[in-house]
C-alpha positions, -999 to +999 in steps of 0.1 A: +679-427+523+669-393+539+663-363+520+660-329+536+643-299+521+658-266+534+648-230+526+683-212+519+688-174+521+658-174+543+649-160+577+616-178+577+597-205+562+584-201+526+611-175+516+645-179+501+652-207+477+642-243+487+668-271+480+667-308+485+697-324+501+704-361+499+733-372+524+747-406+508+770-432+521+782-439+484+772-421+448+741-434+431+742-434+392+739-402+374+708-412+359+692-418+393+705-386+407+687-367+380+655-386+383+654-378+420+659-341+410+631-342+383+609-358+409+615-331+435+610-304+409+630-278+426+658-257+411+685-277+427+692-310+445+723-315+462+740-349+467+769-353+491+794-382+502+817-378+531+854-385+518+879-384+545+877-350+564+857-334+533+825-339+516+821-344+480+793-323+468+772-323+434+744-302+423+718-312+400+690-292+382+660-309+366+680-303+331+711-319+347+743-313+366+755-277+372+790-265+381+782-243+410+751-236+432+752-211+462+717-221+478+721-257+476+755-255+492+742-235+520+713-259+525+738-290+526+762-273+551+730-265+573+719-303+572+754-314+579+758-291+608+725-294+625+715-331+616+744-351+610+774-337+629+764-309+654+799-303+664+807-290+629+814-254+626+832-255+593+826-278+561+849-284+533+832-295+501+853-308+470+831-296+439+833-291+401+843-254+411+869-269+433+872-265+472+845-247+488+843-237+525+812-229+547+817-216+581+789-212+606+788-178+625+758-181+647+727-179+625+746-171+592+764-196+569+793-181+554+804-196+520+832-186+498+829-192+460+851-181+430+838-150+411+830-149+373+849-126+352+824-106+331+829-092+296+807-064+284+787-074+254+766-056+227+729-050+237+709-069+214+673-067+200+669-104+213+679-095+248+652-066+246+625-090+232+632-116+260+630-093+289+605-068+278+628-036+284+660-026+270+689-032+292+715-002+298+743-028+299+750-064+296+777-086+306+786-122+299+804-146+324+791-183+328+758-164+327+742-134+310+738-104+333+716-074+320+713-041+340+682-024+340+670+011+349+658+007+381+644-018+409+608-012+397+617-026+363+635-056+378+604-065+397+582-060+365+601-085+340+580-111+327+607-127+302+600-150+273+615-180+286+615-199+254+634-170+235+656-166+265+671-202+255+686-183+225+706-159+246+741-163+255+751-175+289+737-206+310+712-184+332+698-149+326+701-124+355+684-089+354+695-064+380+696-030+390+705-006+419+681-011+450+663+013+472+665-005+505+693-029+495+726-023+473+713-041+445+683-062+435+681-089+410+662-119+394+675-150+379+660-171+352+672-206+341+650-222+313+681-238+295+682-260+330+645-264+332+640-238+359+617-208+350+629-185+379+655-193+406+640-177+437+676-170+452+705-178+431+740-181+449+760-184+418+743-157+401+757-133+427+790-144+419+784-126+388+762-097+402+780-088+435+813-081+418+796-060+392+778-038+419+809-039+440+827-021+412+799+003+401+792+013+440+830+012+451+820-012+479+836-043+491+805-054+511+770-056+497+735-063+509+718-079+478+681-087+475+668-114+451+633-098+440+617-131+433+582-137+446+597-157+475+624-133+478+658-137+498+686-116+513+724-124+507+754-107+524+781-104+498+818-097+504+839-093+471+876-096+470+898-097+440+887-132+427+864-145+453+829-137+465+818-144+501+781-151+504+764-154+537+729-161+546+705-180+570+685-211+563+656-232+579+645-266+575+611-274+558+610-311+557+627-345+563+617-374+541+624-410+534+632-418+499+623-455+488+645-458+460+653-493+471+620-501+453+636-496+418 
């Protein structure tokens, strides 16, 4: 079975967020997919099977299956369009989050995702202890989003990942208004066995609607301020977020799972 590793939301190698992509003829067991994911030790491994004109897509973190992953969706579409069927310009995925469509526009891969409704929550001492800085605001959707004072503070955060497991939400995102970009953010997922997600697409289904409202803009350029870094073009509508970015292939490998 071939596996591809792709740097998503990246304009060059070794930036953006690496994801592994496995193209399957039929589904493996959940146990085996999780073992492959843990062996890869990346934030996400995507598994896809063609079903009619669509592809069924599932995402696994080292901690288990997840309901939405932007960068691994981009990586999967990139593989399908460049290595499986070069005539493809649009891919429709059936996922736990419903039908997701990815369109290719020259170097950009445009993906439309559902946005998460955010509920303001009280800032707690536990949040400050985890982040190391007191948030200005905090919101919960699927994930916890904490707004910090400025970009420099976001870049300085060194969270207590063990204590972060006790906070509400699946992931923890810290964000602020940007200097060069509309907003900057970082994403942490210790509950899923991922310390820091280099570029989090599903996180921007929380972050970009928040900043679109704050800045009164429908289109944003967002920067994930991780060590690798990555840029996302975000377009926000009433209940959807369109994310666009580039991708580049790092590796193609052959998995010898027939030996088990």
